[in-house]
C-alpha positions in Angstrom: 99.0 203.5 189.8 97.9 199.9 190.7 96.5 199.4 187.3 99.8 200.3 185.6 101.5 197.6 187.8 98.9 195.0 186.9 99.2 195.9 183.2 103.0 195.6 183.2 102.8 192.2 184.9 100.3 191.0 182.3 102.5 192.3 179.5 105.5 190.5 181.1 103.5 187.3 181.4 102.4 187.5 177.8 106.0 188.1 176.6 107.1 185.1 178.6 104.4 182.9 177.2 105.4 184.0 173.6 109.0 183.1 174.3 107.9 179.7 175.5 105.8 179.3 172.3 108.9 179.9 170.3 111.0 177.6 172.4 108.8 174.6 172.0 109.7 173.9 168.3 113.4 174.2 169.2 113.0 171.8 172.1 111.0 169.4 169.9 113.8 169.4 167.3 116.5 168.8 169.9 114.6 166.1 171.6 114.1 164.4 168.2 117.8 164.6 167.4 118.7 163.1 170.8 116.2 160.3 170.3 117.5 159.6 166.8 121.1 159.5 168.1 120.1 157.1 170.9 118.3 154.8 168.4 121.3 154.8 166.0 123.6 153.8 168.9 120.9 151.3 170.2 120.8 153.0 173.6 117.5 152.7 175.4 116.1 155.3 177.8 116.9 153.0 180.7 120.5 152.5 179.5 120.8 156.3 179.0 119.5 156.8 182.6 122.2 154.4 183.9 124.9 156.2 181.9 123.7 159.6 183.2 123.4 158.2 186.8 119.8 159.4 186.9 116.3 158.1 186.6 114.5 156.9 183.6 111.8 159.6 184.3 114.5 162.3 184.0 115.5 160.9 180.6 111.8 161.1 179.6 111.8 164.7 180.7 114.9 165.5 178.6 113.3 163.9 175.6 109.9 165.7 176.1 109.6 169.0 174.2 107.1 170.3 176.8 109.6 170.0 179.7 112.1 172.6 180.7 115.5 171.1 180.6 118.8 172.6 181.6 121.5 173.2 179.1 123.9 171.1 181.2 121.5 168.2 181.0 121.4 168.4 177.2 125.2 168.7 177.1 125.6 165.5 179.2 123.3 163.5 177.0 124.8 164.9 173.8 128.3 164.1 175.0 127.4 160.5 175.7 126.0 160.2 172.2 129.2 161.7 170.6 127.4 165.0 169.8 127.6 168.5 171.2 125.1 171.3 171.9 125.6 174.6 170.0 123.6 177.6 171.1 123.5 180.7 168.8 121.9 184.0 169.2 120.7 185.5 166.0 
């Protein structure tokens, strides 16, 4: 019985890792879009941090495709840039 439990945990971990692998290209695209919108509006990372009332390192995390960022954080940044976040399940 213990082996079955270990196998199911391994399978769950592999599924989670696969999901993260799929998420990274999406996060990279979103981060790129945010960075482009910031550049167009001539908003630096420091200025964005001030607008968000957060640290520059938090803005760096938001713009880093390797970081896990909350949807609410993305929405706040997008709103400041005159954009919106749309999530769609397909």
